[in-house]
VEXMAR-67020 format. One record per residue: residue in three letters; x, y, z of N, C-alpha, C in turn. Coordinates in steps of 0.05 Angstrom, whole numbers, plus 5000, padded with zeros to 4 digits. Example, Ala and Ser with C-alpha at 12.3 -4.5 7.8 and 13.67 -1.06 7.14 Angstrom:
2
ALA526448865156524649105156526449345156
SER525749555142527349795143525850015157
# end
This chain:
269
UNK807349507237808049587264807949347282
UNK809849337301809949117320807349097335
UNK806248847337803648807349803548897378
UNK805748847393805748917421805749217424
UNK807249357408807249657409804549757402
UNK803249637382800649727374798549697396
UNK798749457410796849407432797249607454
UNK799749667460800349857482799350137475
UNK799550217449798550477441795450487444
UNK794150277436791250267439790350287468
UNK791750127485791150127514791550407525
UNK793750537517794350807527792251007519
UNK791350987494789251167484786651117499
UNK786050867505783650807520783650927548
UNK785950907562786151027588785951327587
UNK787151447566787051737563784251827558
UNK782751677542780051747536778351737561
UNK778651527578777151507602777751737621
UNK780351827622781152047639779752307630
UNK779152337604777852577595774952597602
UNK773752357609770852357615770452397645
UNK768952607653768552657682767252407695
UNK768152347719767152117734764152117735
UNK763052357742760152367746758652287720
UNK759752347697758252307672758052007665
UNK759651837677759551557670757951387690
UNK757051507712755351367731752551327719
UNK751451097723748851027711746651187723
UNK744651237707742151367715739951157718
UNK738151207738736051007743733451157749
UNK731251047739728651147747728151067776
UNK727451267792727151217821725551427834
UNK724651357858723351547876725151587900
UNK725851827906727451887930725751997952
UNK725851867975724351957999726352108016
UNK725752368021727552528037726952498067
UNK728852568084728452558113726152738122
UNK725552938106723253118113720552988107
UNK720652758093718152628085717352688056
UNK718552898044717852958016718952747997
UNK717652707975718552517955719152657929
UNK721152557915721952657889722252427870
UNK720952437847721052227827722452327802
UNK723852147789725152217764727452037757
UNK729152137740731651987733733852077752
UNK734951887766736851947788739551837782
UNK741551987789744351887789745752007813
UNK747851867821749451957844751752117834
UNK752352347848754552517842756652497864
UNK758752337860760652287882762152537891
UNK762752717873764352957881762953127902
UNK760253147900758753307918757153147938
UNK757452877937755952697953752952767954
UNK751852777930749152847927747852687904
UNK745252697902743752577881742552787862
UNK742852737837741652907816739052787808
UNK736952937808734252837800733253007777
UNK732652867755731653007731728852917726
UNK726953107725724153047720722853287705
UNK721453217684720053417668721853647660
UNK724253577652726153777641727553937662
UNK726953897687728354047709730153867725
UNK732353977734734353817749734753937776
UNK734653777797735253867824737253677836
UNK738453767858740353597873739553587903
UNK739953357915739553327944741953187956
UNK742753267979745053147992744452868003
UNK746552708005746152438015744852438042
UNK745652618060744552618087741652718088
UNK740552808066737752878064735952658055
UNK737252428047735752208035735251988055
UNK732651918058731951698077731851438062
UNK730951438036730651188022730551247992
UNK731651057977731451067947729850817938
UNK727750867923726150637913726350637883
UNK727750437873728150407844725650307830
UNK725050417806722750317791723150037782
UNK725649957778726249687769728849587783
UNK728649357795730949237809732949127788
UNK735549107796737549007778736948727768
UNK737248687742736648427730738548217741
UNK737447997750739047767759740047787788
UNK739448007802740548037829739447827848
UNK736847797848735747597867736747317862
UNK737047247837738146977830740946957840
UNK742547167836745347157845745547137875
UNK743747277890743747247919743046967928
UNK741146847914740546567919742846377913
UNK744246437891746546277884748646277906
UNK749146517918751146537940750146367964
UNK747546397970746446247993746745947988
UNK746645857963746845577957749745497949
UNK751545667954754445617949755145587920
UNK753645707903754245717874755645987868
UNK758046007879759346267879760246367852
UNK761346187836762546277811760446397792
UNK758146287791756146397773754846657784
UNK755146697810754046947822755847187818
UNK758447137818760447357819760047557796
UNK759747477771759547677749757047857753
UNK754847737761752347897764752648097787
UNK753748007810754048177833756048397827
UNK758148337813760148547806758848757789
UNK757148677770755848877753753949057769
UNK752548937788750649107804752249307821
UNK754449217833756049397849757049627832
UNK757849577808758849787790756749967780
UNK754449857773752350017759750350147777
UNK750350087802748250187821749550337844
UNK751550497838752950637859751050807877
UNK751050747902749450897922746450897917
UNK745550687903742750667897741350457914
UNK742750317931741550117949742249837942
UNK741649747918742349467910745349417911
UNK747049627908749949587908750849487935
UNK749449567957750349487984749749187988
UNK747349097981746648817984748448647965
UNK748848737941750548587922753448567932
UNK754448787942757248797951757748597974
UNK755848587993756148408015756248118006
UNK754448047987754447777976756847727960
UNK757747927945760147897928762647847946
UNK762847987968765147947986765147657996
UNK762747568004762547288013763347087992
UNK762447137967763146957945766146957940
UNK767347187941770247207938771647057960
UNK770847097985772146958007771946658005
UNK769646557996769246267995770546137971
UNK771646307953773046197930776046277930
UNK776946347954779846397957780746667946
UNK778946857943779747117931779347337952
UNK780747307974780347497997781247777990
UNK783247807972784148077965781948217949
UNK780448067932778248187918775948257937
UNK775548087957773448147977774148407992
UNK776648428000777448668015777248917998
UNK778148897973777949127955775049217952
UNK773249027949770349087947769449237972
UNK770149127995769249248020770349528023
UNK772849568017774049838020772750038001
UNK772149937977770850117957768150207967
UNK766650017978763950087988764050278012
UNK766050238030766250408054767150688046
UNK768850708025769550978015767051118004
UNK765250967992762751087982760951168005
UNK760750998025758951058048760050928073
UNK761351098090762650998114760650868134
UNK758050928131756050818149755850518146
UNK756750408124756650118120758149958141
UNK760350078151761949938171760549898197
UNK758250038200756650008225754149838220
UNK754049708197751849508192752949238198
UNK751849098217753048838226753648638204
UNK751748598186752148388165754348458147
UNK754548718139756648808122759348798136
UNK759348908161761848918177762948638181
UNK761248448186762148178191763848068168
UNK762848108143764347998120766848168115
UNK766548428119768848608115771148538134
UNK770448488160772448408179773748138173
UNK772147958162773247698154775247738132
UNK774647918113776647978092779148098103
UNK778948278122781248398134782948178148
UNK781647998161783047778175784547598155
UNK783147528133784447358113786847498100
UNK786647758097788847908085790947998105
UNK790647908130792547968152792948268156
UNK790748408154790848698160790048728190
UNK791748628207791048598235790648858249
UNK792349058245792049318258789449448251
UNK788749458225786249568217783849418228
UNK784149158229781948988239781549038269
UNK783649048285783349088314782149368319
UNK782949568305781949838309778949848302
UNK778149728280775449738271773649578291
UNK774549348299773049188318772749338345
UNK774849448355774749588381772749818380
UNK772749968358770850188355768050088356
UNK767549868342764849748341763949658369
UNK765749528383765049418410764549648429
UNK766149858428765950078447763650268442
UNK763050318416761050528410758850438392
UNK758850188383756750098365754349998379
UNK752149948365749849818376750449528384
UNK748749408399749349138410749748928388
UNK748148948367748448738346751148768332
UNK752149018328754749058316756948978335
UNK756649038361758648968381758948658383
UNK756648518381756748228383758348108359
UNK757848218335759448118312762348188316
UNK762948428327765748498332767148308351
UNK765648218371766848028390767347758376
UNK765647678358766047428343768647448327
UNK768947668313771347708296773847738313
UNK773547858337775847868355776647578362
UNK774747418368775347138374776746998351
UNK775747048326777046928303779947008300
UNK780447268306783247368304784947228325
UNK784047208349785547078370786046778364
UNK784046648353784346368345786446348323
UNK786346528304788346518282791146548292
UNK791446698313794146748325794846548347
UNK793146348350793746128369793146188398
UNK791646398403790946468431788146378436
UNK787846118441785245998444783746098468
UNK785146128491783846218515782746508511
UNK784346678499783546948494781146958475
UNK781146778455778846758437776246708451
UNK776446528471774046458487773146698504
UNK775046788521774346988541773647258529
UNK775247348509774847608498773047608473
UNK772247378465770647358441768147198444
UNK768346938439766046768436764246748461
UNK765446708484763846668508762446928516
UNK763647158510762247408516759647428500
UNK759747328475757347338458755247138469
UNK756146898476754346698487753046788512
UNK754546908530753546968557752347248560
UNK753447438546752647718550750947828528
UNK750847688505749347798482747147598473
UNK745847468493743747278486741447398471
UNK741047658474738947798460739447828430
UNK742047798422742747818394742647538383
UNK740347448375739847168369741347078344
UNK741647258325742847178299745647068301
UNK747147168321750047088323750446858342
UNK748446768357748746558377749746298365
UNK748646198343749645948332752645958325
UNK753546168313756446188306758146208331
UNK757246358351758746388376759046118390
UNK756845968391756945708404758745518389
UNK758445508363760145328347763145388351
UNK763845638351766645718353767645688382
UNK765845718401766645658429767345368432
UNK765745198419766344908420769044848409
UNK769744968386772344918373774545018390
UNK774145248403776245358421776745178445
UNK774545078457774744898480776144638471
UNK775544538448776844298438779844348434
UNK780644578425783444638422784844648448
UNK783344708470784544718497784144458512
UNK783044248498782443988510780444008533
UNK778644188531776544218551773944098541
UNK773943828543771843678530769043728543
UNK768943748569766443788583765044048575
UNK766644258574765544518566764644508537
UNK766244388520765444358492762844218489
UNK762443998504759943848503757544008512
UNK757944178532755844348542754744528520
UNK756544658506755744838484754744688460
UNK755744438456754844278434751844218438
UNK751044138462748244078467746544318464
UNK747544548472745944798470745544878441
UNK747644838425747444908396745444718382
UNK745744458387744044268374741144278383
UNK740644348408737844358418736544638412
UNK738144848414736945108412737045228384
UNK738845128367739145238340739545008320
UNK737744818321738044568307738144608276
UNK736744808266736644848237738745038227
UNK740445138244742445328235744745208219
UNK746045378203748345288188750545168206
UNK750845278230753045188247752344928261
UNK749744878266748944618277749444398256
UNK748944468231749444278209752444228206
UNK754044428209757044388208757844198230
UNK756644228254757344048276756643758270
UNK754343718257753543448250755343328229
UNK756243498211757943388190760743308201
# end
């Protein structure tokens, strides 16, 4: 038999076999303690059931289910192998060696907690290695699992960056506007940063400053985590407008007030 035809037959049989297996049956099970919003705890072997958006808990031969909105916290008996090292690798810009581990955690720990942290780091690793389409695919997969992620500032920040890189401008503007109008202050501040990035990408440097970076610098001083990035990008926008004095003002503020930040280091480099 022709090798190509044979390979196609095998591939087709593999796909057919996967289609015969219910989605829920292939999701991994984990030893965990589930803390409910009522304060009650349930321990056992846990897996997520996507069709019903619930968790199945098996303990001492009995199986129960609880809805996602009834769960306050999931505490795994054992954390994913290699996750902490992979997160450190991303922080140290060793992206290629982190990607396989993070991908495995995202796949094997659906709605168990570690998948969220791993997905955020995985998106960052993809973006820093020129794989923005993979970053966006990861973000969209996670948001389909749990729409609440789009309201977590750290996750939303990377997700919006992926949208920008993939030129999904309409989706990006809508998501940012919603965050700024109805989100908590830390989410709104990140939204303003990404709005500035979008305006800069489209060559509207003045709009990037007024509608993005300077709003964060002047109106969101209480959101300390985003101040170094806002200052750094305000400097770059002023430089693009040949406004040297303003750029120098923010330069001094960044170097004196956030000397150990990533963005102060970028400025020195």
